[in-house]
N, C-alpha and C positions, 0 to 999 in steps of 0.2 A: 294926357293919357293916350289919346288917339295918335299923336305924333310918335310916341314911343312904340306903340303897336305897329304903326306903318313902317317905321325904321326896322323893327324886328322882322316883319314879313318881307321886306325888301332884301335882306341879307340871309334869311333862313332858307336853306334848301337841303336836299339829301346830302348827307355826309358832313354837314355843318352843324355843330352843336349849339345849343342855346347859350352855353357858357362862353363859347367863342364869339358869338354875336354880341353878347353882353359886354365882354371885355374889350372888344375892338370897335363896337359901333354904338352901344347904348350908354355905358358908363362915361366915356369921354365927353359925350355931348350933354347928357341929362343928369349925371351925378346921382343916380338912384341906386339903391341896393338891389342885389339879384332877387331878394325876396319880394321887393316892390315890383320888379319886372314880372315875376311869376303871378303876383296878385293882379296886375294889369292884364296879363294874358288870360287869366281864368275869369275875368269880369266880362259879362255879356254887354259890352258897351252899346252896341246898336240897339239891343233890346231895351236897355235903360233909357236911351235917348228917345226911342219911340214911345215908351210908357210915359215919360215925363212930358213930352210935347203933346201927347194925347190928353193928358190930364189938365192942360192949360188951354184957355181960349186962345185963338190965333193971335189976337192983339197983345197978349201978354208974353209971347215968346220972344226973347231977345236973341240976337245972333250968337252970342257966346254962352247961352245957357247950358249947352252940353258939356262945357268944361267943368261945371260944378257937379255933374252927375258922377258919383262914385270915385271922385278923385281925392286921394289922401294927401295931406300936407307933406311936402318933401323937405320941410325944415328950413 
């Protein structure tokens, strides 16, 4: 999810539509629907990561735990 958001932010600027970024940079790499992209964009990823890691003792936090937070299956 974070890679998709980072790609979106890299190409999104004034005058560039979300649909254009999706068609030219998101879909060709990640093969997700535009509705999934909008779901990712409205998900407060950083807040979810902070809440999840705060809820676990430090010795239980694996490096890839944040991938599991809020990520829907993409089939």
